[in-house]
TORLO-414057 format. One record per residue: residue in three letters; x, y negated, z negated of N, C-alpha, C in turn. Coordinates in pm, whole numbers, padded with zeros to 5 digits, always signed. Layout:
# residues N
AlaXYZXYZXYZ
...
This chain:
# residues 336
Unk-04636+02622-01125-04521+02575-01166-04413+02483-01090
Unk-04423+02542-00963-04327+02435-00858-04388+02288-00848
Unk-04530+02267-00838-04565+02140-00851-04524+02053-00990
Unk-04517+02125-01112-04511+02072-01249-04369+02033-01223
Unk-04262+02085-01203-04140+02054-01169-04124+01919-01075
Unk-04189+01934-00972-04162+01823-00874-04212+01719-00924
Unk-04332+01700-01009-04367+01570-01053-04261+01535-01153
Unk-04212+01614-01244-04108+01561-01342-04021+01524-01291
Unk-03946+01558-01164-03837+01507-01108-03870+01359-01046
Unk-03980+01362-00986-04035+01227-00957-04033+01102-01039
Unk-04066+01166-01164-04102+01076-01285-03964+01045-01321
Unk-03877+01126-01339-03725+01112-01359-03658+01003-01275
Unk-03661+01013-01168-03618+00939-01047-03663+00785-01055
Unk-03794+00781-01075-03865+00652-01100-03813+00579-01230
Unk-03799+00655-01338-03740+00570-01455-03572+00520-01417
Unk-03490+00613-01376-03378+00606-01330-03373+00472-01250
Unk-03446+00445-01130-03441+00325-01046-03470+00217-01125
Unk-03558+00230-01215-03594+00098-01293-03512+00052-01371
Unk-03403+00132-01405-03278+00071-01508-03196-00009-01445
Unk-03192-00147-01470-03105-00241-01422-02954-00199-01417
Unk-02906-00261-01301-02747-00224-01317-02664-00292-01417
Unk-02548-00219-01454-02502-00310-01568-02435-00417-01537
Unk-02432-00551-01581-02384-00650-01551-02233-00703-01664
Unk-02164-00769-01580-02050-00802-01647-02084-00888-01801
Unk-02021-00828-01883-02043-00888-02029-01923-01008-02051
Unk-01969-01113-02141-01871-01219-02185-01764-01140-02292
Unk-01641-01184-02275-01529-01159-02364-01553-01232-02502
Unk-01554-01170-02608-01597-01233-02721-01478-01302-02776
Unk-01530-01430-02816-01413-01536-02840-01369-01624-02726
Unk-01396-01607-02618-01327-01676-02505-01424-01711-02420
Unk-01462-01848-02422-01563-01895-02323-01557-01886-02192
Unk-01668-01870-02135-01684-01837-01969-01585-01734-01903
Unk-01562-01625-01998-01449-01546-01936-01517-01410-01970
Unk-01486-01326-01858-01559-01209-01834-01473-01073-01806
Unk-01345-01119-01801-01245-01014-01810-01115-01032-01893
Unk-01065-00967-01974-00942-00987-02059-00846-00901-02029
Unk-00722-00931-01956-00608-00836-01939-00531-00846-02048
Unk-00522-00714-02098-00442-00682-02240-00293-00687-02190
Unk-00213-00780-02193-00065-00783-02174+00032-00746-02271
Unk+00075-00579-02267+00146-00529-02342+00264-00584-02331
Unk+00331-00603-02472+00485-00639-02484+00584-00544-02424
Unk+00674-00600-02347+00757-00476-02271+00832-00400-02361
Unk+00839-00263-02344+00940-00173-02392+01030-00137-02295
Unk+00982-00104-02162+01084-00071-02058+01138-00186-01980
Unk+01250-00171-01938+01328-00270-01873+01288-00285-01728
Unk+01292-00404-01675+01240-00454-01525+01366-00474-01447
Unk+01370-00437-01349+01444-00489-01251+01392-00530-01122
Unk+01383-00663-01094+01322-00729-00964+01395-00718-00870
Unk+01373-00554-00805+01433-00538-00687+01328-00486-00588
Unk+01187-00474-00608+01098-00456-00506+01068-00314-00512
Unk+01102-00222-00601+01113-00098-00598+01062-00052-00744
Unk+00940+00013-00754+00882+00061-00897+00970+00216-00934
Unk+01061+00177-01011+01150+00292-01052+01065+00363-01147
Unk+01111+00506-01154+01026+00589-01267+01036+00539-01379
Unk+00910+00496-01440+00880+00448-01573+00884+00328-01594
Unk+00924+00248-01515+00953+00122-01485+00814+00024-01561
Unk+00706+00085-01494+00596+00016-01538+00498+00073-01613
Unk+00531+00188-01685+00447+00274-01734+00392+00220-01884
Unk+00446+00094-01920+00415+00029-02054+00321-00080-02008
Unk+00259-00077-01896+00193-00202-01872+00032-00148-01811
Unk-00059-00232-01846-00190-00196-01810-00201-00243-01646
Unk-00295-00140-01570-00319-00150-01448-00440-00260-01400
Unk-00447-00337-01323-00547-00434-01259-00574-00427-01152
Unk-00684-00357-01092-00703-00351-00932-00788-00449-00883
Unk-00757-00504-00795-00869-00618-00707-00896-00576-00598
Unk-01044-00543-00577-01068-00521-00433-01231-00541-00411
Unk-01278-00497-00331-01429-00525-00306-01525-00528-00445
Unk-01488-00415-00501-01565-00353-00625-01539-00462-00721
Unk-01439-00509-00769-01413-00600-00880-01465-00747-00822
Unk-01440-00774-00694-01477-00910-00667-01633-00920-00681
Unk-01693-00822-00670-01841-00803-00693-01901-00849-00857
Unk-01769-00799-00932-01835-00835-01062-01772-00973-01136
Unk-01651-01003-01081-01569-01107-01157-01571-01263-01070
Unk-01553-01239-00923-01538-01349-00865-01606-01346-00723
Unk-01516-01385-00620-01591-01388-00469-01509-01372-00368
Unk-01537-01369-00241-01473-01362-00137-01467-01513-00060
Unk-01384-01563+00005-01403-01673+00092-01368-01627+00234
Unk-01466-01625+00319-01417-01531+00448-01461-01627+00543
Unk-01386-01624+00644-01442-01664+00774-01536-01588+00846
Unk-01506-01456+00832-01585-01345+00921-01710-01346+00808
Unk-01810-01235+00862-01912-01196+00769-01886-01108+00687
Unk-01771-01001+00689-01754-00873+00616-01629-00879+00596
Unk-01559-00909+00482-01443-00889+00422-01363-00768+00464
Unk-01219-00770+00493-01176-00631+00535-01155-00548+00403
Unk-01211-00406+00438-01226-00330+00310-01078-00284+00278
Unk-01003-00307+00361-00867-00257+00352-00739-00328+00264
Unk-00804-00448+00261-00737-00545+00152-00750-00521+00027
Unk-00647-00472-00069-00658-00450-00172-00539-00470-00249
Unk-00536-00487-00406-00440-00537-00474-00427-00471-00609
Unk-00294-00429-00667-00296-00382-00783-00195-00433-00869
Unk-00204-00505-00990-00147-00557-01066-00077-00510-01220
Unk+00053-00523-01234+00080-00486-01375+00163-00621-01439
Unk+00122-00647-01542+00187-00748-01602+00240-00704-01746
Unk+00353-00760-01805+00368-00742-01941+00496-00862-01987
Unk+00541-00848-02116+00585-00995-02159+00684-00949-02249
Unk+00783-01047-02283+00874-01038-02413+00889-01189-02464
Unk+00972-01221-02565+00980-01344-02592+01079-01422-02486
Unk+01146-01362-02389+01216-01436-02304+01158-01449-02163
Unk+01065-01348-02113+01024-01335-01997+00881-01286-01954
Unk+00837-01321-01858+00686-01282-01815+00708-01187-01711
Unk+00661-01074-01682+00712-00986-01569+00575-00950-01518
Unk+00582-00933-01375+00450-00923-01286+00502-00830-01179
Unk+00421-00726-01154+00432-00621-01039+00312-00655-00955
Unk+00305-00677-00831+00202-00692-00723+00210-00582-00601
Unk+00123-00484-00615+00099-00407-00506-00003-00431-00386
Unk+00041-00464-00290-00063-00533-00176-00075-00418-00063
Unk-00198-00375-00055-00240-00293+00067-00338-00372+00172
Unk-00260-00358+00284-00329-00427+00425-00287-00359+00538
Unk-00396-00339+00603-00360-00295+00735-00328-00346+00847
Unk-00314-00507+00818-00271-00589+00922-00181-00711+00878
Unk-00047-00681+00841+00048-00785+00815+00110-00866+00910
Unk+00103-00995+00868+00188-01076+00977+00331-01115+00899
Unk+00399-01039+00965+00549-01063+00893+00634-01135+00978
Unk+00607-01192+01098+00675-01276+01201+00576-01398+01215
Unk+00638-01504+01165+00543-01637+01172+00577-01696+01313
Unk+00654-01650+01390+00655-01707+01520+00735-01847+01479
Unk+00691-01958+01558+00751-02072+01532+00694-02179+01424
Unk+00634-02102+01335+00559-02160+01197+00662-02171+01111
Unk+00636-02256+01009+00739-02272+00921+00664-02195+00805
Unk+00773-02089+00778+00726-01977+00687+00785-02008+00527
Unk+00880-02144+00521+00947-02161+00393+00859-02225+00283
Unk+00758-02275+00333+00694-02334+00224+00596-02244+00160
Unk+00637-02197+00052+00580-02102-00032+00477-02148-00130
Unk+00468-02332-00140+00369-02386-00211+00245-02351-00132
Unk+00243-02330-00024+00103-02291+00077+00072-02154+00129
Unk+00090-02052+00008+00063-01918+00077-00053-01895+00133
Unk-00160-01969+00139-00277-01936+00206-00285-01952+00362
Unk-00163-02004+00405-00153-02029+00549-00123-01875+00626
Unk-00094-01792+00531-00067-01652+00603-00088-01539+00467
Unk-00046-01431+00496-00066-01341+00372-00021-01372+00266
Unk-00049-01436+00176+00020-01506+00047-00055-01468-00069
Unk-00003-01516-00192-00061-01487-00332-00048-01607-00408
Unk-00142-01668-00457-00147-01805-00563-00185-01718-00687
Unk-00094-01750-00789-00138-01674-00912-00157-01780-00982
Unk-00275-01845-01019-00282-01960-01092-00294-01921-01259
Unk-00228-02001-01363-00173-01983-01460-00195-02074-01561
Unk-00280-02049-01673-00298-02184-01758-00286-02159-01906
Unk-00240-02209-01997-00250-02194-02129-00383-02219-02188
Unk-00437-02122-02265-00575-02153-02294-00619-02248-02406
Unk-00494-02289-02472-00509-02389-02587-00545-02534-02507
Unk-00518-02536-02386-00553-02653-02308-00543-02632-02162
Unk-00658-02568-02115-00704-02520-01993-00769-02604-01883
Unk-00687-02707-01849-00733-02803-01768-00631-02800-01648
Unk-00661-02864-01529-00600-02858-01416-00462-02926-01421
Unk-00458-03031-01477-00356-03089-01514-00204-03015-01580
Unk-00275-02900-01665-00182-02795-01723-00188-02670-01653
Unk-00230-02669-01531-00228-02540-01443-00058-02522-01394
Unk-00021-02393-01409+00095-02374-01371+00091-02277-01250
Unk+00118-02288-01109+00081-02200-01000+00219-02129-00976
Unk+00201-02011-00954+00297-01900-00935+00264-01847-00776
Unk+00340-01882-00680+00295-01858-00560+00423-01781-00473
Unk+00370-01710-00384+00461-01621-00307+00412-01593-00175
Unk+00530-01574-00089+00502-01504+00039+00601-01388+00024
Unk+00553-01243-00011+00651-01142-00025+00666-01074+00090
Unk+00636-01085+00219+00640-01006+00333+00729-01060+00443
Unk+00779-01174+00414+00828-01259+00520+00945-01165+00593
Unk+00929-01159+00744+01051-01094+00817+01068-00946+00735
Unk+00950-00880+00740+00948-00734+00712+00982-00715+00551
Unk+00981-00814+00469+01004-00836+00329+01174-00866+00312
Unk+01228-00920+00410+01369-00934+00392+01400-01107+00349
Unk+01302-01170+00363+01318-01317+00321+01196-01368+00264
Unk+01181-01311+00151+01033-01353+00073+01090-01495-00005
Unk+00987-01557-00008+00980-01688-00084+00904-01708-00206
Unk+00901-01801-00311+00851-01840-00410+00855-01963-00453
Unk+00741-02005-00528+00695-02116-00595+00663-02138-00717
Unk+00710-02195-00808+00663-02220-00957+00654-02374-00972
Unk+00552-02400-00983+00477-02552-00999+00333-02590-01050
Unk+00300-02694-01017+00183-02734-01055+00086-02801-00946
Unk-00012-02867-00976-00106-02947-00890-00057-03080-00862
Unk+00076-03148-00949+00113-03289-00919+00254-03279-00809
Unk+00238-03145-00774+00349-03112-00678+00492-03133-00719
Unk+00500-03096-00854+00616-03072-00926+00644-02919-00940
Unk+00790-02879-00898+00767-02731-00898+00907-02694-00849
Unk+00942-02552-00838+01069-02519-00787+01019-02429-00684
Unk+01099-02435-00574+01068-02363-00455+01197-02285-00438
Unk+01180-02160-00406+01315-02058-00394+01303-01938-00289
Unk+01401-01935-00230+01405-01828-00137+01540-01733-00163
Unk+01609-01774-00266+01695-01671-00322+01674-01614-00463
Unk+01665-01496-00484+01639-01453-00623+01744-01483-00700
Unk+01732-01549-00842+01844-01582-00915+01863-01713-00915
Unk+01853-01772-00805+01924-01884-00759+01840-02032-00852
Unk+01723-02005-00877+01670-02092-00942+01587-02055-01089
Unk+01644-01970-01155+01633-01945-01277+01536-01839-01287
Unk+01484-01769-01199+01396-01640-01182+01418-01550-01066
Unk+01400-01413-01117+01412-01312-01002+01285-01282-00956
Unk+01295-01228-00812+01211-01190-00736+01249-01102-00631
Unk+01172-01001-00562+01198-00922-00466+01085-00848-00409
Unk+01074-00801-00276+00983-00741-00219+00991-00650-00135
Unk+00936-00524-00104+00984-00448+00003+00864-00385+00050
Unk+00859-00357+00195+00748-00302+00262+00763-00165+00295
Unk+00658-00090+00285+00669+00079+00312+00507+00107+00358
Unk+00485+00118+00515+00366+00157+00560+00301+00035+00520
Unk+00164+00064+00477+00072-00064+00453+00069-00120+00319
Unk+00192-00095+00243+00196-00111+00106+00330-00215+00087
Unk+00298-00350+00022+00426-00416-00010+00427-00426-00143
Unk+00559-00410-00220+00557-00423-00350+00644-00536-00376
Unk+00598-00625-00466+00660-00741-00504+00663-00754-00655
Unk+00778-00784-00729+00836-00776-00847+00883-00917-00870
Unk+00838-00968-00995+00878-01114-01037+00941-01103-01186
Unk+01036-01153-01224+01071-01177-01367+01079-01324-01385
Unk+00997-01383-01453+00994-01539-01479+01024-01579-01616
Unk+01111-01633-01652+01153-01666-01795+01046-01763-01826
Unk+01004-01774-01963+00907-01872-02025+00967-01998-01986
Unk+01125-02009-02036+01167-02149-02013+01128-02206-01885
Unk+01123-02164-01790+01096-02220-01664+00953-02272-01653
Unk+00842-02208-01706+00740-02256-01725+00748-02392-01836
Unk+00799-02369-01937+00822-02472-02037+00892-02607-01973
Unk+00973-02592-01932+01079-02709-01867+00963-02766-01779
Unk+00897-02707-01684+00789-02777-01591+00677-02838-01670
Unk+00664-02812-01808+00564-02886-01893+00439-02819-01890
Unk+00426-02683-01879+00297-02604-01853+00271-02502-01967
Unk+00372-02513-02074+00338-02426-02177+00310-02481-02312
Unk+00211-02470-02377+00164-02540-02494+00181-02451-02612
Unk+00143-02315-02598+00143-02211-02708+00264-02150-02721
Unk+00304-02110-02834+00407-02020-02871+00409-01877-02805
Unk+00518-01820-02746+00517-01721-02697+00517-01578-02811
Unk+00390-01545-02838+00394-01452-02936+00262-01345-02932
Unk+00246-01256-02994+00102-01159-03004+00001-01249-03048
Unk-00090-01232-02954-00230-01314-02976-00252-01425-02913
Unk-00117-01477-02819-00142-01589-02750-00224-01558-02616
Unk-00313-01649-02576-00408-01627-02467-00396-01731-02360
Unk-00359-01694-02234-00353-01733-02108-00490-01725-02044
Unk-00539-01817-01926-00616-01802-01840-00537-01792-01681
Unk-00604-01689-01628-00528-01673-01489-00624-01603-01395
Unk-00583-01651-01268-00686-01587-01133-00597-01594-01020
Unk-00579-01458-00971-00485-01453-00842-00573-01497-00744
Unk-00523-01574-00636-00595-01613-00502-00519-01570-00401
Unk-00611-01468-00337-00516-01374-00245-00579-01401-00104
Unk-00461-01442-00026-00504-01494+00113-00464-01346+00209
Unk-00511-01364+00314-00510-01271+00412-00540-01316+00585
Unk-00442-01293+00677-00468-01340+00801-00419-01188+00878
Unk-00473-01174+00979-00451-01039+01077-00371-01084+01178
Unk-00357-01211+01214-00272-01266+01344-00243-01400+01319
Unk-00104-01435+01389-00023-01526+01378-00122-01651+01444
Unk-00214-01610+01532-00306-01718+01598-00371-01776+01512
Unk-00419-01728+01374-00501-01792+01298-00435-01857+01164
Unk-00307-01881+01212-00218-01953+01099-00282-02089+01055
Unk-00273-02092+00929-00332-02214+00859-00477-02267+00908
Unk-00543-02174+00975-00682-02218+01014-00787-02221+00931
Unk-00764-02118+00850-00893-02093+00749-01029-02031+00850
Unk-00988-01988+00964-01094-01940+01043-01043-01797+01115
Unk-01119-01748+01218-01072-01645+01263-01071-01503+01178
Unk-00957-01447+01156-00947-01336+01045-00911-01351+00925
Unk-00926-01504+00880-00901-01537+00754-00981-01472+00649
Unk-00958-01438+00541-01019-01383+00414-00942-01420+00308
Unk-01010-01472+00197-00956-01512+00071-01037-01437-00043
Unk-00946-01379-00128-01017-01332-00257-00978-01428-00369
Unk-01094-01468-00449-01089-01537-00577-01129-01470-00687
Unk-01050-01381-00754-01062-01294-00863-01177-01319-00936
Unk-01138-01444-01027-01231-01469-01135-01257-01619-01168
Unk-01368-01657-01084-01394-01798-01112-01564-01832-01140
Unk-01597-01724-01184-01738-01731-01246-01832-01773-01166
Unk-01833-01813-01051-01940-01854-00939-02054-01752-00939
Unk-02030-01615-00927-02112-01526-00926-02188-01505-01017
Unk-02144-01552-01146-02226-01505-01277-02253-01619-01345
Unk-02223-01749-01316-02251-01863-01397-02291-01982-01280
Unk-02281-01951-01144-02325-02056-01067-02218-02156-01013
Unk-02258-02231-00911-02163-02344-00853-02080-02414-00927
Unk-02149-02460-01066-02096-02539-01139-01966-02508-01205
Unk-01965-02377-01207-01821-02310-01266-01715-02353-01168
Unk-01724-02372-01036-01605-02408-00963-01507-02524-01006
Unk-01594-02623-01024-01523-02761-01050-01396-02794-00944
Unk-01276-02803-01011-01169-02837-00948-01069-02745-00971
Unk-01103-02613-00940-01041-02480-00959-01031-02504-01128
Unk-01127-02495-01184-01103-02504-01313-01064-02400-01405
Unk-00957-02417-01491-00898-02299-01554-00987-02238-01640
Unk-01071-02331-01715-01178-02281-01820-01285-02149-01763
Unk-01268-02122-01644-01373-02025-01589-01270-01921-01551
Unk-01162-01894-01556-01059-01779-01534-01056-01680-01602
Unk-01001-01578-01578-00989-01425-01642-00881-01483-01785
Unk-00890-01423-01879-00814-01434-01999-00687-01303-01994
Unk-00572-01366-02021-00446-01284-02048-00402-01281-02189
Unk-00408-01180-02272-00375-01215-02408-00237-01123-02419
Unk-00149-01181-02475+00008-01123-02501-00026-01020-02629
Unk-00009-00910-02619-00068-00791-02712+00078-00725-02749
Unk+00052-00651-02866+00174-00546-02888+00218-00456-02786
Unk+00354-00392-02793+00359-00300-02718+00280-00180-02738
Unk+00234-00094-02646+00156+00016-02646+00223+00128-02572
Unk+00306+00185-02607+00372+00293-02519+00443+00397-02582
Unk+00443+00514-02552+00479+00637-02614+00584+00718-02526
Unk+00693+00724-02559+00778+00783-02443+00755+00928-02444
Unk+00718+00982-02328+00709+01120-02314+00810+01209-02378
Unk+00772+01317-02442+00854+01424-02499+00926+01459-02438
Unk+01082+01493-02465+01166+01543-02378+01157+01661-02329
Unk+01157+01722-02240+01142+01882-02206+01236+01963-02273
Unk+01208+02043-02352+01277+02141-02438+01323+02277-02364
Unk+01434+02325-02378+01469+02462-02308+01473+02565-02426
Unk+01417+02675-02361+01403+02784-02431+01515+02845-02516
Unk+01541+02893-02630+01640+02924-02703+01664+03052-02640
Unk+01822+03039-02624+01888+03167-02544+01868+03302-02626
Unk+01835+03399-02562+01795+03535-02607+01939+03603-02654
Unk+01927+03633-02792+02064+03686-02860+02105+03825-02796
Unk+02230+03854-02784+02268+03973-02740+02241+04078-02810
Unk+02201+04213-02781+02149+04333-02883+02277+04341-02972
Unk+02261+04378-03110+02349+04419-03188+02408+04563-03167
Unk+02525+04598-03171+02557+04747-03129+02621+04776-03231
Unk+02582+04881-03365+02646+04924-03432+02752+05065-03422
Unk+02812+05103-03523+02898+05194-03489+02827+05343-03549
Unk+02731+05340-03536+02643+05486-03609+02664+05572-03471
Unk+02685+05713-03526+02696+05801-03417+02565+05849-03323
Unk+02589+05842-03208+02465+05845-03134+02408+05973-03141
Unk+02262+05952-03146+02187+06044-03173+02192+06180-03054
Unk+02159+06286-03057+02172+06387-02958+02064+06370-02851
Unk+02145+06376-02741+02054+06342-02634+01933+06453-02596
Unk+01825+06369-02573+01699+06484-02549+01717+06514-02426
Unk+01700+06661-02420+01681+06718-02278+01578+06660-02181
Unk+01630+06617-02059+01522+06566-01986+01422+06634-01942
Unk+01290+06596-01933+01194+06687-01878+01225+06726-01739
Unk+01194+06830-01706+01193+06894-01566+01129+06805-01467
Unk+01182+06780-01354+01091+06693-01259+00987+06780-01207
Unk+00897+06722-01144+00742+06780-01090+00812+06925-00996
Unk+00897+06890-00915+00957+07009-00834+01008+07114-00903
Unk+01069+07106-01000+01118+07216-01082+01013+07274-01139
Unk+00899+07218-01230+00796+07270-01275+00739+07367-01156
Unk+00705+07329-01032+00664+07408-00944+00717+07509-00934
Unk+00881+07523-00899+00932+07652-00899+00951+07754-01005
Unk+00930+07705-01130+00927+07764-01244+00781+07846-01257
Unk+00675+07782-01212+00535+07833-01212+00534+07935-01112
Unk+00575+07908-00991+00603+08006-00887+00648+08146-00924
Unk+00772+08122-00999+00839+08229-01030+00763+08300-01142
Unk+00685+08247-01219+00618+08329-01316+00515+08385-01238
Unk+00463+08314-01170+00331+08442-01076+00407+08563-01010
Unk+00516+08515-00954+00568+08654-00905+00629+08753-01006
Unk+00682+08691-01104+00694+08804-01211+00568+08878-01263
Unk+00465+08801-01272+00335+08871-01335+00296+08975-01216
Unk+00312+08932-01105+00275+09021-00976+00337+09129-00959
Unk+00493+09115-00994+00587+09222-00985+00551+09316-01095
Unk+00504+09265-01239+00493+09391-01333+00385+09428-01317
Unk+00282+09387-01224+00138+09451-01203+00179+09556-01117
Unk+00267+09534-01002+00288+09639-00915+00358+09759-00987
Unk+00444+09748-01056+00515+09846-01138+00422+09931-01234
Unk+00330+09858-01287+00231+09938-01360+00142+10010-01290
Unk+00120+09996-01163+00021+10054-01075+00114+10175-01028
Unk+00232+10150-00981+00338+10283-00952+00322+10381-01075
Unk+00367+10333-01179+00370+10432-01301+00237+10499-01315
Unk+00135+10447-01267+00000+10532-01316+00015+10630-01178
């Protein structure tokens, strides 16, 4: 019996090991696309203060980018042989007719928050240190000329001086170090190894720069890919060597080969589809109804029931009874 079971287990394991690992599958209706981010319409308001308030982003879908997702959709560009495992990002995005809203949560064990003598003001080059380049393009015309770049250094001077850039490959763009001064709001905060960055970007800013083709409405599709940079020391500033590590989230090279790269070709980026709101507010907590006070009527009270004797009283009574019986027996004997 034991030999039969052992043979069965071996056969099961052999079959399981022969099953190929699940590969990423194309998104229906979107060419060269293997990931579609469902960008829900905003229900909850966002304040770009670098703080995730209770419920502020509960109406948005979460996208996590780390070692695992890179194996599926994109690739590492790294000076070292092994990318840093502590390097991870979480995104939440949503929209309405006025704004595009973005949350980035960056986890990194080694931030370079002090640029020393280097120029940290040029957010158009976030790959010089720990920065983000969020490439964004209308799917109606997914070409490099139509690419809008959202770039930011969120952590500068311990997140007290973040800088951003909205522009394109033609060097036309808006660089800002002051939230609200150039038409859009942003802020970042640092807590331990977590940087929280929030961006509220009016569609009008992108449209004025000439990078908006489609109407902002449900069903509109954009292509996007976060390019995420990491350095562990100021000594490697702008060197693309040493501790330099870069994530390309979705560029299809791992699934379609080197031809997918082109010139940072938007045709091969992930999709972002403007979708209806999908949020149900949690039910409010209900308090238990107050217990009504007992109703006291005017009926005469029932006669009190005599209390049962306590255990000690019962013992005394029993002892007295025994004595009485004994005394009766003595008297009877004397009479005889």
